[in-house]
N, C-alpha and C positions, 0 to 999 in steps of 0.2 A: 699918577699912583699916589695915594696918600701918604703922609709922613707921619712918624711918631709924633705924639703931643708934647713930649720932653725930649731936650737933647741929651746926647751921652754926656754931655759937660753937667747938665741939670741933675740927671741920674747920678752920677758920680758923687756930686755934692750931698746928695739926698743921703746916700748910702756909706759916705765914708765913716769908718770907725764906729759902726754899729752892728758889728758882728755879734749874734747871739752866744749865750754860753753852750758848751758841749753837753750832749745829751748822754743817757747812760749807754754803755757800749753794748754792741750786739754780742749774742753768745758764740757766734762764729763768724769769719770773715765774709764779706760781700765786696762788689765793686760799684762804683757809680759808674754809670754806663754812659753818661753824657754829661760833661761839664767843660767850661770855658774859663781855663785858668788864666789865660792872657787878660780877657775882659774882666774878671773878677779882681784881679790884681790892679788894673787900670782905673776901673771905676770904683771899686770899693775899699781897695788896701789890701793889707796883709790879715788873713784870719788870726785871731789872737791879739792884735793891736801891735802898734809900733812899729819901726822900720825894720827892715831884715836885708841881709846881704843876698839872701837866695829865697825870695817869696813862695816859689814853687816847691822847694824842700819843706818849707814851714807847713803848707797846704798838705803835703802829702804825709808828714809826720802826725799832724793833728788828726787827719782823716784815719791813721793807722791806728790811733790810740783808742778810737771808738769802735774799730773793726772794720773799717773801709780800707782795704790793703791795695786796691787797684782802681785806676782811673781811666776813663777813655776821655782824651782830650780831641775836641770837636772842631774842625776848620768851618768857617763861613764864608772865606773869601781866599784869593792866593796868599795873601800876608799871612793869615792867620793859619792857613794849611800849612805853609812853609814853617812856621813857628811851631807848630804842633808836631810836624814830623822831626823837627830839630830836638824838642824837648822830649819825645819818646825815645830818641837815640840816647839821651843823657841821662834819664831815669828809669830804672827798671820797674817802677810801679806804674809807669804811664804808657799807654798806646794810644795812638793818633787815628784819626779819620780826617779825610781831606774833601773839600766841595766848595762849590759857590751856592750860597743861600738862596733860596727862591726868590727872596726880596732883593738880592743882589744882582741877580743875573740881568733884569731889564735895565739896570743902570750902567752896565758896562758898554763901553765903546767898542770892544772888540771880544765878543763872547768866545768865538773860536778859539784866539789866542789863550784866553783865560783858562779855556777847557784843555788846551794841550798842556798848560803848566801843571793843571791839577792830575792829568794822567801821567805826567813825569814824575809826580809825587807817590801817586798810587802805587808804582813799582817798589817803592822802599819797604824794606822787611816789616819795620814796626809800624806801617801804616796799614791798618786791618780793615777799615772800613771806607766806604764812600758816602759822604754826608756831612753836613745835614742837607738834604737836597729834597726836592718834592715841589708842593704847590701851596700858595699861601694866598687866599682871597681876601683876607682882611686888611693887608697893608698894600697889596698891589692890586690896581683897578683893571678893568677890562683891557686897556690899552697895553698891559705888561703881560697878560696872561699867555698869549702865543709864545713869548721869548721863554717864560718860566717853563712852558711845557717842552720846548726845544732842548733847554737846559736839563731838565728831569730825564727825558729820554737819554741824552748823552751821558748823563751820570749812570743811569742804568747799565748802559752799554759798557762803560769803563769798569763797574762793579763785575761785570759777568767776565770781562776779558782778563781780570787780575784775580779773580775767585775772593773778592772782598765782599764784607757784608754791606748792604744797602741801609743807610740811616736816613729814614724818611721824617722831614718836616711836613706837616699835614695841619694847616689851619682853615677851617670853613670849607675845605676842598675834598671831603672824603671820597664821594663818587668819582670825581675825576682822577684821584689817586688811585684808585682801584681799577678804573678804567685804563689808565696809561700802563699799569704794572700788567694789567691782563694782555694789553695789547703788545707789550715788548717781550713779556715772558719775564717774570721775576727771578733775580738771582737766587742762588740756593738758601741764602740767609737774608731775611729782611727784618729790621727793627722799626716799629712805629714809635719814634721819639716823642716823649711828652704826650703819651696817647690822650686825644682829647674827644674820643667819640663816644656814643651812647652803647646801649648793649647790642643793638642790631648790627651796628657797624664791627663793634667787637667780635661777634659771631663771624661775620665775613673774614676777617683777619685772621681769627683761629683757625677757620676752616682752611684757609690757604696755607696755614703753617707758619703765619708771621709771629716774630716776638713783640709783646707790647710792653713797653717801657713807661712806668708811672712815675711821675714827678711829685712834687710837693702839693700840687692841685687837688690830689686825691684825699687830702686833709682838710680841705676847705668846706665849710659849713655847706655852701650852696651846690656842692659837687655830688649830688646824690646820683645823677645819670651816670657819672664817672665811676663812682663806687659799684654801681650795677653792673658796668662793663668789667670791672676788675674781678667782681665776684665770680663772673662765670669764665673767666680765663684760667685755663689749666695753668698749674705751678710750672711744668716745663715749658710755658711760653711767657712767663713773667721776668721783666728786668725792673730795676729801680734806678732813678736818676736824680741828679739836682737840677740840671740846665743852670747851673750857678754863673753868675750871681743872681739870677732870676727865681721866681717861682719858690719862695722859702716858705717851708711847711709850717703849719699851724703848730704852736702859739706865737711864731714870730713872723708871722706874715707881714711884709713891708720893710723888713731889714733884709740885709744883704745874706746870700746863701753861698755855701761852701760845702765840699764833699764831707766834712765831719758832721754834717746835719742829717745825712742819710738815714740814720736809725729811727728818726722820728716818723719818716715816709714808711720804713720797713714795718715798724710796730703798727701803723695805721692800715697797712695792706694786709697784715696778719689778721688784724681783728676783721677787716672787711671779706677776707676770703675764709675765715673761719680756721686758718692754719696755725700750728705752733710756730712761734718766731723761729725757732731753731731749724724747724723743717723748711720754712720759707726761706731763710738764709743760705740753706745747703742748695735749695733749687735755683735761686738766683745766682749764686757763685758757679754752678754748674752750667746754667744758660749763658752766662756770661763768657765762660771758657768756650762754650760750643759756638757763640757769635763771634768772638773776637781771636779765638786761640790762645796758646800759652803766652803768657807775659814773659 
C-alpha cells in the first residue's frame, strides 16, 4: 500500500502557527460534522496562537464565536476513538464517532481485536457515530482492499447494532462503497464525509437518503464537479465539515483548518445552492441533530 508523501512530523512543521483569521460569524448556529481535534492540536497547535492549558476548550470557544456551536470529533483508530469518546464526555459541545480508518485497517496485526474495542466504545452515550470507515483506493493498493472491505462491513454491522450514524470515508471508491452498503443494508443514517463525488454519484446517494457532508474542498477553484453535486443536493441532506486540520477553505488553502473556519464553507455552499445563508444554516443545524441526536 502506498504511503503519504509527507510524514506527520513534516505536516506539523508546515502548519504550526499558521491559523487563518476568524471569518464573519454566521447568522445562526451550525455544527462542524467532522473534525479531528486531537490531530489539529498535535500537528498544527492551538487555534488563535500561543500555548493553552486546555486547547480543546480554546477551539470550542473560537468556533462558538463565529456560530459553530457543536463539533463531532471523529476517530480513526482505537486510540483516537478512545480519546474522542472521553473528550465528548468532558465537553458538552462535542460528540464523538469511533472507528478504524480504511487505511488503518490493513496495517493492523489483529483487526478483530481492534473491532472489538471499537464496538465497546460504540455503546457509550456520547458516541453517536461509527466512522470514519469506508474504502480508500488512493492510499491503499490492491493488496489491502479485502481487509478494508472486511473492516467496512464490520463497522456497518456495529452501526446497526447500536443505532449509530455511519460516517463514511470514500476516496476513489464510489461504486464499491455503494455496492457494500447495498449488500449489507445501510443503517438508518449515513453520512458521506468530505463528499468527493460528481453529480451522478450525488444523485445515487441522495436517492438512498444519505447525508452529504461538504468540506472546504467545495470552495476550491478546481472543484466544479463537486459544486455541481452540491447544487443538486436537497437542503435536508446537506452537512458541512472541516476535516480539520485538513482541507482548509479558500482563501486560506494550505494553512491549518479548524472549526471556526466553517463559515467560509457555509457561505460558499449557500452561493452554490442558491440558498439564503440563514436558510442553509437552519437546514445544516437540523440535519446535524437528526444525524447525531441532541448534544
